[in-house]
Each structure stands twice: as structure tokens, then as C-alpha cells.
C-alpha positions as CSV (number, residue, x, y, z in Angstrom):
1,M,0.1,-0.1,0.2
2,P,1.4,3.5,-0.7
3,T,1.8,5.6,1.8
4,P,0.2,8.8,1.8
5,T,2.1,12.3,1.9
6,K,1.9,14.5,5.1
7,T,0.2,17.0,3.4
8,Q,-2.7,14.3,2.5
9,M,-2.7,13.0,5.5
10,I,-3.3,16.5,7.3
11,D,-5.8,17.3,5.2
12,L,-7.6,14.6,5.9
13,L,-7.5,14.4,9.5
14,R,-8.1,18.6,9.3
15,A,-11.7,17.8,7.5
16,W,-12.2,14.8,9.7
17,I,-12.0,17.1,12.9
18,N,-14.1,19.8,11.5
19,Q,-17.0,17.7,10.7
20,R,-20.0,17.8,12.5
21,P,-20.5,15.4,15.6
22,G,-24.1,14.4,14.9
23,L,-25.2,14.2,18.6
24,E,-28.8,13.4,18.3
25,Y,-30.7,15.1,21.0
26,C,-32.9,12.2,21.8
27,N,-31.0,10.3,23.2
28,Y,-30.6,12.7,26.0
29,G,-33.1,12.4,28.5
30,D,-31.5,15.7,30.3
31,P,-30.8,18.9,28.3
32,S,-27.6,19.5,30.7
33,A,-27.0,16.0,29.7
34,Y,-26.5,16.9,26.3
35,R,-24.8,20.2,26.7
36,S,-22.2,18.8,28.9
37,E,-21.7,16.3,26.0
38,Y,-21.2,18.6,23.3
39,R,-18.7,20.7,25.4
40,H,-16.6,17.9,25.9
41,I,-16.8,17.3,22.0
42,Q,-16.0,20.8,21.1
43,Q,-12.8,20.8,23.3
44,Q,-11.5,17.3,21.7
45,K,-11.9,19.4,18.4
46,K,-10.2,22.4,20.0
47,D,-7.3,20.0,21.5
48,A,-7.4,18.0,17.8
49,L,-6.9,21.1,16.0
50,E,-4.1,22.3,18.1
51,L,-2.2,18.9,18.1
52,L,-2.7,19.0,14.2
53,R,-1.3,22.6,14.0
54,A,1.8,21.5,15.7
55,V,2.4,18.5,13.5
56,E,1.6,20.8,10.4
57,Y,4.7,22.8,11.2
58,S,7.2,20.6,12.3
59,S,9.5,18.6,10.4
60,M,7.6,14.8,11.0
61,T,8.0,13.0,8.1
62,D,5.2,11.4,6.1
63,D,6.2,7.9,7.6
64,Q,6.3,9.7,10.9
65,L,3.2,10.6,10.8
66,F,1.3,7.5,9.1
67,A,3.0,5.5,12.1
68,G,0.8,7.4,14.1
69,F,-2.0,5.7,13.1
70,R,-1.4,2.7,15.3
71,A,-2.9,5.0,18.3
72,F,-6.6,4.3,19.5
73,S,-6.3,0.9,18.8
74,G,-5.9,1.5,15.2
75,R,-9.5,2.2,14.9
76,L,-8.7,5.2,12.9
77,Q,-7.1,4.7,9.2
78,I,-5.9,5.6,6.3
79,V,-7.4,3.7,3.2
80,P,-6.9,3.9,-0.4
81,D,-9.3,5.1,-2.4
82,G,-9.2,5.5,-6.1
83,D,-6.0,7.7,-6.8
84,N,-6.4,9.1,-3.5
85,F,-6.9,8.4,0.4
86,R,-9.7,8.5,2.9
87,L,-10.3,8.2,6.4
88,E,-12.1,4.9,7.9
89,Y,-13.2,4.9,11.3
90,C,-14.3,1.3,14.0
91,T,-16.5,2.9,16.5
92,G,-16.3,1.8,19.5
93,Q,-19.6,2.8,21.3
94,Y,-20.4,6.0,20.5
95,F,-19.1,8.0,17.2
96,P,-19.7,11.3,18.1
97,T,-17.9,11.0,21.8
98,E,-15.0,9.4,20.1
99,Y,-14.0,10.5,16.5
100,R,-12.2,13.5,17.6
101,A,-10.3,11.8,20.1
102,A,-9.1,9.0,17.5
103,A,-7.5,12.0,15.8
104,C,-6.0,13.6,19.0
105,A,-4.5,10.1,20.3
106,V,-3.2,9.8,16.4
107,L,-1.6,12.9,16.3
108,A,-0.3,13.0,20.2
109,S,1.7,9.1,19.4
110,A,2.8,11.2,16.2
111,L,3.8,13.9,18.1
112,W,5.7,11.8,21.0
113,D,7.8,9.6,18.5
114,Y,8.8,12.7,16.9
115,H,10.0,14.5,20.0
116,R,11.6,10.8,21.7
117,D,14.7,11.8,19.7
118,D,15.3,15.0,20.7
119,I,15.7,13.7,24.7
120,P,19.2,13.5,25.6
121,A,20.1,9.6,25.7
122,D,21.6,10.3,29.4
123,V,18.2,11.4,30.5
124,E,17.6,8.6,33.0
125,N,13.2,8.8,32.4
126,K,12.4,10.0,28.8
127,G,8.9,9.5,29.3
128,D,8.8,12.1,32.1
129,A,11.2,14.5,30.2
130,I,8.8,14.3,27.0
131,R,5.7,14.9,29.2
132,S,7.6,18.1,30.6
133,K,8.0,19.5,27.1
134,F,4.9,18.7,26.4
135,R,3.3,20.4,29.1
136,R,5.9,23.2,28.2
137,I,4.4,23.5,24.3
138,F,0.5,22.8,24.8
139,G,-0.2,23.5,28.6
140,R,-1.0,21.7,31.2
141,S,-4.3,20.7,30.1
142,I,-3.5,19.4,26.9
143,A,-0.3,17.6,28.0
144,G,-2.6,15.9,31.0
145,R,-5.2,14.7,28.4
146,W,-3.1,13.5,25.7
147,F,0.4,12.8,26.7
148,N,-0.3,10.7,30.1
């Protein structure tokens, strides 16, 4: 299977992240539960777009970004579609609450692998060093949600 370019993957992920969640109001007995779920989904969108920007402006290679698709149990995949590619997702429980989380997981995995090489070999705990770096780059909230 040919590997898509970084630009193609970024374009696919951006469209994926920006699609409407498709929440159905009738699935929620309480309006506050619906609003809470919606806020959570919007937070995932904000996180995903910030992670996507970091990948887009990095010098990450096509293969490094493609390797990130192993995250989230590989449920978000890039598949050939004629001369192009498309994203396919295997839903776990409820698509609206997890499709952006899948994108975040893919992007976080790719960023983790990309920045792992920046940590000096003499550092005892590379994982802590990488998490500290991501707290500086993204802030505590995003680092806590996607890099633990």
C-alpha cells in the first residue's frame, strides 16, 4: 500500500476533525447532559486542531505521521480510495464522542515519537522528560489529556 504524503494526511485529519459530530438530542433525557457532552466534544475539537497545527508546522516526515495511526487501537485508518486516500473509523460505542479523540490520539502518538529523539540519551526517565516538554509546548490541560 502506498503511503500518503504528510499534506494529504493533514488535509484528511483536518476535514475529519471539522466534521459535525451528529449528536442526537433525543438520546439525552436531560438537556444538561446533552450540553455537557457537546462541550466535551468541542474541547476535543480544540485539542485536535492544536495538535494538528503542531504536526503541520513540524518537520515530521510522512512515515512518522503515518506511524501515529497505530494509536487508539488502530481504529482510525487511512485507506486507499482510487488515486486518493480516505479515513475509515471503527466506532467503539458512540461515534460523536470518540471520533475526535481518535484524531487526538493519532496526532499525540506521532508527536510523542517525533519528540522522543530530542531527549538526550543520558536522561534517566525519557517519558517524564517528554511529558514535561509537552506541558511547556501545549500547556497542562492538553498535555494531561493526551500525553499521559
